C-alpha positions as CSV (number, residue, x, y, z in Angstrom):
1,M,0.0,0.0,0.0
2,D,1.4,3.4,-1.0
3,H,1.1,6.1,1.7
4,L,1.7,9.9,1.3
5,T,2.8,12.4,4.0
6,T,1.1,15.7,4.5
7,Q,4.0,17.3,2.6
8,E,3.6,15.0,-0.4
9,V,-0.1,15.7,-0.5
10,A,0.6,19.4,-0.5
11,V,3.1,19.1,-3.3
12,L,0.6,17.0,-5.3
13,C,-2.1,19.6,-4.8
14,R,0.3,22.5,-5.3
15,T,-0.6,24.1,-2.0
16,S,0.9,24.4,1.5
17,Q,1.1,21.8,4.2
18,E,-0.9,24.1,6.4
19,T,-3.7,24.1,3.9
20,V,-3.8,20.3,3.7
21,R,-3.8,20.2,7.6
22,Y,-6.7,22.7,7.6
23,W,-8.6,20.6,5.0
24,R,-8.2,17.6,7.2
25,H,-9.3,19.6,10.3
26,V,-12.5,20.7,8.8
27,G,-13.2,17.4,7.0
28,K,-12.8,18.9,3.6
29,G,-9.6,17.2,2.4
30,P,-8.6,13.7,1.5
31,R,-9.0,11.0,4.2
32,G,-6.0,10.6,6.3
33,F,-5.0,8.6,9.4
34,K,-2.5,9.0,12.2
35,L,0.3,6.7,12.7
36,G,1.9,7.7,15.9
37,R,2.4,11.5,15.6
38,K,2.4,11.5,11.8
39,V,-0.6,11.8,9.5
40,L,-0.5,9.6,6.4
41,Y,-2.8,9.4,3.4
42,R,-3.4,6.5,1.2
43,R,-2.5,7.4,-2.4
44,Q,-5.7,5.9,-3.7
45,D,-7.8,8.0,-1.3
46,V,-6.0,11.2,-2.4
47,E,-6.4,10.3,-6.1
48,A,-10.1,9.6,-5.6
49,W,-10.6,12.9,-3.7
50,L,-8.9,14.8,-6.5
51,Q,-11.0,13.0,-9.1
52,E,-14.2,13.9,-7.2
53,H,-13.2,17.6,-7.2
54,Y,-12.3,17.4,-10.9
55,E,-15.7,15.9,-11.8
56,A,-17.6,18.3,-9.6
57,D,-15.8,21.2,-11.3
58,R,-16.6,19.9,-14.8
59,R,-20.3,19.5,-13.8
60,K,-20.4,23.2,-12.7
61,A,-18.8,24.3,-16.0
62,A,-21.4,22.3,-18.1
């Protein structure tokens, strides 16, 4: 299973780590989980979250 750190998700989304943390805090971002003190994200969850946002944006534009 491939896992991403908060920093890797931020790079993938071209945003800051603080933004990714905020998204997680308010329940708006990709699903993550804590492993000790570190938050990790399954790559497939991040990709699914991005795809949902892509499709939602396309529906708005149509």
